C-alpha positions as CSV (number, residue, x, y, z in Angstrom):
1,X,-7.9,-1.4,-18.6
2,X,-6.6,-1.8,-22.3
3,X,-2.8,-2.2,-21.1
4,X,-3.1,-5.6,-20.0
5,X,-4.6,-7.5,-23.4
6,X,-2.8,-10.5,-24.3
7,X,-0.6,-10.2,-21.4
8,X,0.6,-12.9,-18.8
9,X,1.5,-12.2,-15.5
10,X,4.3,-14.8,-15.8
11,X,5.1,-16.3,-12.3
12,X,7.6,-19.0,-11.0
13,X,7.3,-21.4,-8.1
14,X,10.4,-22.9,-5.7
15,X,10.1,-24.3,-2.7
16,X,12.3,-22.6,-0.2
17,X,13.9,-23.8,3.2
18,X,13.9,-21.3,6.1
19,X,17.6,-21.6,6.1
20,X,17.8,-21.0,2.5
21,X,16.2,-18.0,3.0
22,X,18.3,-17.1,6.1
23,X,21.2,-17.1,4.4
24,X,20.0,-15.1,1.0
25,X,19.1,-12.3,3.7
26,X,22.3,-12.6,4.8
27,X,24.3,-12.5,1.3
28,X,21.8,-9.3,0.2
29,X,19.8,-11.8,-2.6
30,X,16.3,-10.4,-1.1
31,X,15.0,-6.9,0.3
32,X,12.7,-8.0,3.3
33,X,11.2,-4.4,3.4
34,X,11.4,-3.1,-0.4
35,X,10.4,1.0,-0.6
36,X,6.8,0.3,-1.5
37,X,6.2,-1.7,1.9
38,X,5.5,0.5,5.4
39,X,7.5,-2.1,7.8
40,X,6.6,-5.0,9.5
41,X,3.3,-5.1,11.4
42,X,3.5,-8.2,13.4
43,X,3.5,-8.5,17.6
44,X,5.3,-10.9,19.6
45,X,1.9,-12.9,20.2
46,X,1.0,-13.1,16.4
47,X,5.1,-14.0,15.3
48,X,5.2,-17.1,18.0
49,X,1.7,-18.6,16.7
50,X,3.2,-18.6,13.3
51,X,6.5,-20.4,14.6
52,X,4.2,-22.6,16.3
53,X,2.4,-23.4,13.1
54,X,6.0,-24.1,11.4
55,X,7.1,-26.4,14.6
56,X,4.0,-28.2,14.2
57,X,4.1,-28.8,10.7
58,X,1.0,-27.4,9.2
59,X,0.5,-25.9,5.9
60,X,2.0,-22.4,5.2
61,X,0.8,-19.8,3.1
62,X,2.9,-19.0,-0.2
63,X,5.4,-16.7,-0.1
64,X,4.8,-13.6,-2.8
65,X,8.5,-12.4,-4.6
66,X,9.3,-10.8,-7.0
67,X,12.6,-10.9,-9.2
68,X,14.0,-7.4,-10.0
69,X,16.6,-7.1,-13.2
70,X,19.4,-8.5,-11.4
71,X,17.9,-11.6,-10.1
72,X,17.8,-10.4,-6.6
73,X,14.3,-11.2,-4.8
74,X,12.2,-8.3,-3.6
75,X,9.3,-10.2,-1.2
76,X,5.9,-8.7,-1.9
77,X,3.5,-10.3,0.6
78,X,4.4,-12.9,3.2
79,X,7.3,-10.3,4.9
80,X,5.9,-10.9,8.4
81,X,5.8,-14.5,8.6
82,X,9.2,-14.6,6.6
83,X,10.5,-12.3,9.6
84,X,8.8,-14.4,12.6
85,X,11.0,-17.6,11.6
86,X,14.0,-15.5,10.7
87,X,13.9,-13.6,13.7
88,X,13.1,-16.3,16.3
89,X,16.3,-18.2,14.3
90,X,18.1,-15.3,15.4
91,X,17.0,-15.2,19.2
92,X,15.9,-12.3,19.0
93,X,12.7,-12.8,21.1
94,X,10.8,-15.6,22.8
95,X,8.1,-17.8,22.2
96,X,4.0,-16.4,24.2
97,X,0.7,-17.2,24.4
98,X,1.2,-20.6,22.7
99,X,-2.2,-22.4,22.5
100,X,-1.6,-25.9,21.8
101,X,2.9,-26.1,22.6
102,X,2.6,-24.6,25.3
103,X,5.5,-26.6,26.9
104,X,7.9,-24.5,24.7
105,X,6.0,-20.9,26.1
106,X,9.3,-18.4,26.9
107,X,11.9,-20.3,24.6
108,X,14.2,-18.8,22.4
109,X,15.2,-20.7,19.9
110,X,18.6,-21.3,21.5
111,X,16.9,-23.1,23.9
112,X,14.6,-25.3,21.6
113,X,16.1,-28.9,21.6
114,X,18.2,-29.7,18.8
115,X,15.4,-31.5,16.4
116,X,13.4,-28.6,17.0
117,X,15.4,-26.0,15.9
118,X,16.2,-28.3,12.3
119,X,12.7,-28.8,12.1
120,X,12.4,-24.8,12.0
121,X,15.4,-24.7,9.8
122,X,14.0,-27.5,7.3
123,X,10.8,-26.1,7.1
124,X,10.1,-25.0,3.6
125,X,8.1,-22.4,2.1
126,X,6.3,-22.7,-1.6
127,X,7.8,-19.0,-3.0
128,X,5.9,-17.7,-5.9
129,X,8.3,-15.5,-7.7
130,X,6.9,-13.2,-10.3
131,X,9.1,-11.9,-13.4
132,X,10.0,-8.4,-13.6
133,X,9.0,-8.1,-17.4
134,X,5.2,-8.8,-16.4
135,X,2.8,-6.4,-17.1
136,X,2.4,-3.7,-14.2
137,X,-1.0,-3.6,-14.6
138,X,-1.7,-7.2,-13.8
139,X,1.4,-6.9,-11.2
140,X,-0.8,-4.6,-9.6
141,X,-4.2,-6.1,-9.6
142,X,-3.0,-9.6,-8.9
143,X,-1.7,-8.0,-5.5
144,X,-4.8,-7.1,-4.8
145,X,-6.9,-9.9,-5.3
146,X,-4.8,-12.2,-2.9
147,X,-5.1,-9.8,-0.7
148,X,-9.5,-9.4,-0.8
149,X,-9.8,-10.5,2.9
150,X,-6.8,-8.4,4.7
151,X,-8.6,-5.3,6.5
152,X,-5.4,-4.4,6.8
153,X,-4.3,-3.6,3.3
154,X,-4.5,-1.0,1.2
155,X,-5.0,-0.6,-2.8
156,X,-2.7,1.5,-3.2
157,X,0.1,-0.3,-1.9
158,X,-0.6,-2.4,-4.8
159,X,0.4,0.7,-6.2
160,X,3.2,1.3,-5.0
161,X,4.2,-2.1,-5.8
162,X,3.6,-2.4,-9.1
163,X,4.6,1.2,-10.5
164,X,7.8,2.4,-8.8
165,X,9.0,5.3,-10.5
166,X,4.9,6.7,-9.7
167,X,5.5,6.0,-5.9
168,X,8.8,7.7,-5.7
169,X,7.2,10.5,-7.7
170,X,4.2,10.7,-5.3
171,X,6.3,10.9,-2.8
172,X,8.7,13.6,-3.7
173,X,5.6,16.0,-4.7
174,X,4.2,15.0,-1.2
175,X,7.0,16.3,0.3
176,X,7.0,19.5,-1.4
177,X,3.2,20.1,-1.0
178,X,4.0,19.7,2.5
179,X,6.7,22.6,2.3
180,X,5.1,25.1,0.6
181,X,1.5,24.6,2.7
182,X,0.9,24.5,5.9
183,X,-0.8,20.9,6.5
184,X,-0.5,18.1,7.7
185,X,-2.2,15.1,8.0
186,X,-3.7,13.4,11.3
187,X,-3.2,9.8,12.1
188,X,-5.8,9.0,15.1
189,X,-8.2,9.0,12.6
190,X,-6.6,6.1,10.6
191,X,-5.7,3.4,13.2
192,X,-2.3,2.4,14.4
193,X,-1.4,1.0,11.8
194,X,1.1,4.0,10.6
195,X,1.6,2.0,6.8
196,X,-2.2,2.4,6.2
197,X,-2.1,6.3,7.1
198,X,0.6,6.5,4.6
199,X,-1.0,4.7,1.8
200,X,-3.7,6.5,2.6
201,X,-1.7,10.1,2.0
202,X,-0.7,8.9,-1.2
203,X,-4.0,8.0,-2.6
204,X,-5.2,11.3,-1.8
205,X,-2.2,13.1,-3.5
206,X,-3.1,10.6,-6.6
207,X,-7.0,11.6,-6.8
208,X,-5.5,15.2,-7.1
209,X,-3.4,14.1,-10.1
210,X,-6.7,12.4,-11.6
211,X,-8.6,15.3,-11.5
212,X,-6.1,17.0,-13.1
213,X,-5.7,15.0,-15.6
214,X,-9.7,15.0,-16.3
215,X,-9.3,18.4,-16.2
216,X,-6.6,19.1,-19.4
217,X,-8.0,16.0,-21.4
218,X,-11.8,16.2,-20.7
219,X,-12.1,12.7,-20.2
220,X,-13.2,10.4,-17.0
221,X,-12.6,7.2,-17.7
222,X,-16.2,6.4,-18.2
223,X,-16.3,2.8,-18.6
224,X,-14.6,2.3,-15.3
225,X,-14.3,2.3,-11.5
226,X,-12.2,4.7,-9.4
227,X,-9.4,2.0,-8.4
228,X,-9.0,0.9,-12.1
229,X,-8.8,4.5,-13.5
230,X,-6.2,5.4,-10.2
231,X,-4.2,2.0,-11.6
232,X,-3.8,3.4,-15.3
233,X,-3.1,6.8,-14.0
234,X,0.0,5.3,-12.3
235,X,1.0,3.3,-15.3
236,X,0.9,5.9,-17.6
237,X,3.2,8.5,-14.6
238,X,5.5,5.4,-14.4
239,X,5.8,5.0,-18.7
240,X,5.9,9.2,-18.7
241,X,2.6,9.3,-21.0
242,X,1.6,11.7,-18.1
243,X,3.1,14.7,-16.2
244,X,2.2,16.1,-13.3
245,X,1.1,20.2,-13.2
246,X,2.5,21.0,-9.7
247,X,1.6,24.6,-10.3
248,X,-2.0,23.5,-11.4
249,X,-2.2,21.7,-7.8
250,X,-0.8,24.6,-6.0
251,X,-3.2,26.7,-7.7
252,X,-6.1,24.8,-6.9
253,X,-5.1,23.8,-3.0
254,X,-5.0,27.6,-2.4
255,X,-8.3,27.7,-3.6
256,X,-9.6,25.3,-1.3
257,X,-7.8,26.9,1.4
258,X,-8.9,30.7,0.7
259,X,-12.5,29.1,0.5
260,X,-12.3,27.9,3.6
261,X,-10.4,30.3,6.0
262,X,-7.4,28.0,6.4
263,X,-4.3,29.1,6.9
264,X,-3.2,25.8,8.1
265,X,-5.2,22.3,7.6
266,X,-5.4,18.8,8.7
267,X,-6.7,16.4,6.8
268,X,-8.2,13.3,8.4
269,X,-9.3,10.3,6.9
270,X,-13.1,10.2,8.6
271,X,-15.7,12.3,7.0
272,X,-18.5,14.1,9.0
273,X,-22.0,15.6,7.3
274,X,-21.4,18.9,8.4
275,X,-18.3,21.0,8.8
276,X,-18.7,22.4,12.4
277,X,-18.0,18.6,13.6
278,X,-14.5,19.2,12.3
279,X,-12.0,20.5,14.8
280,X,-10.3,23.9,13.8
281,X,-8.4,23.8,10.4
282,X,-9.8,20.6,10.3
283,X,-11.1,18.7,6.8
284,X,-11.2,15.3,5.6
285,X,-9.3,13.9,3.1
286,X,-12.5,13.1,1.2
287,X,-13.9,16.7,1.5
288,X,-10.9,18.3,0.2
289,X,-10.5,16.3,-3.0
290,X,-14.5,17.1,-3.6
291,X,-13.8,20.9,-3.2
292,X,-10.8,20.7,-4.7
293,X,-12.5,18.8,-8.0
294,X,-15.5,21.2,-8.0
295,X,-12.8,25.0,-7.7
296,X,-10.6,23.9,-10.5
297,X,-13.5,23.1,-12.8
298,X,-15.4,25.8,-11.7
299,X,-18.5,24.2,-10.3
300,X,-20.4,25.2,-7.4
301,X,-19.0,24.7,-4.2
302,X,-20.3,21.8,-1.6
303,X,-22.6,20.3,-4.3
304,X,-20.0,17.3,-5.4
305,X,-21.0,13.7,-3.5
306,X,-18.1,11.8,-4.5
307,X,-16.2,9.1,-2.3
308,X,-12.7,8.9,-3.8
309,X,-11.3,6.4,-1.3
310,X,-14.1,4.0,-2.8
311,X,-12.7,2.3,-5.4
312,X,-15.4,0.2,-6.8
313,X,-17.0,3.7,-7.4
314,X,-18.1,4.5,-11.0
315,X,-15.8,7.0,-12.4
316,X,-19.1,7.9,-14.8
317,X,-21.0,9.8,-11.4
318,X,-18.3,12.9,-12.5
319,X,-19.6,13.7,-15.0
320,X,-23.1,14.3,-13.4
321,X,-21.4,17.8,-12.3
322,X,-20.0,18.8,-15.6
């Protein structure tokens, strides 16, 4: 990651009350669900426990924002936490499944005693604000590292945050792909959370662009891991150092479909050891990417053993097959 040498991540810290954040949201001074995030995920029980934590005045985790070029705050990490408090103060739900403050069970914000309402409104959150002009690769790496223990977080979400132009291009070209080919991504194999499915689909498309770059440039990021190679690729797309060759992608997608004998294709996340275990016209994203790599490079098919969704795999492993 040569682009981060002698760089720092510029972060300021502010203590902001929930009442102040409520006013900022009302005035449009911060974005609760920016385009790189795929919606809020907490249910009523999770929201209620967070409100209970605030009422008990327990320490609350830092909220992470980025400040854009006009001073608006964009939430990067902590949207569900802020939403839990702000939504409750707007009387959109009632507290439930409280393990400690059971006397507040079933109460909306307007049902609370005035002292409890004030306690919530004056709850202070420690907010880290990333400067907009910080290095993009460092922003990406920072978001990945603070989510190491978050099972629902995918690294592609960090790339979508740090490289918004790259993210927009990927989304647009994915739409073109859907219109050009009769293909779909089966969400049942991704669990119930739709945002995970969307992030995996975006990584799938990004990996095809990575294969295009390897084909044209003849290098495989030998001294790095797949995750860092994808970060670097997004950085280069963001800064217009790499162009997406749509004809290369479409031609080789068609070659894979011809090899499989599919008129339409359903992509799933889970891989099977045998094609016979897939349903009709179904194949895993990773198996498809391996075939895509093989047909684009003129290699013998069904020989590549590489996991394009393992961010910690060495890119040098691909050179074994060339």
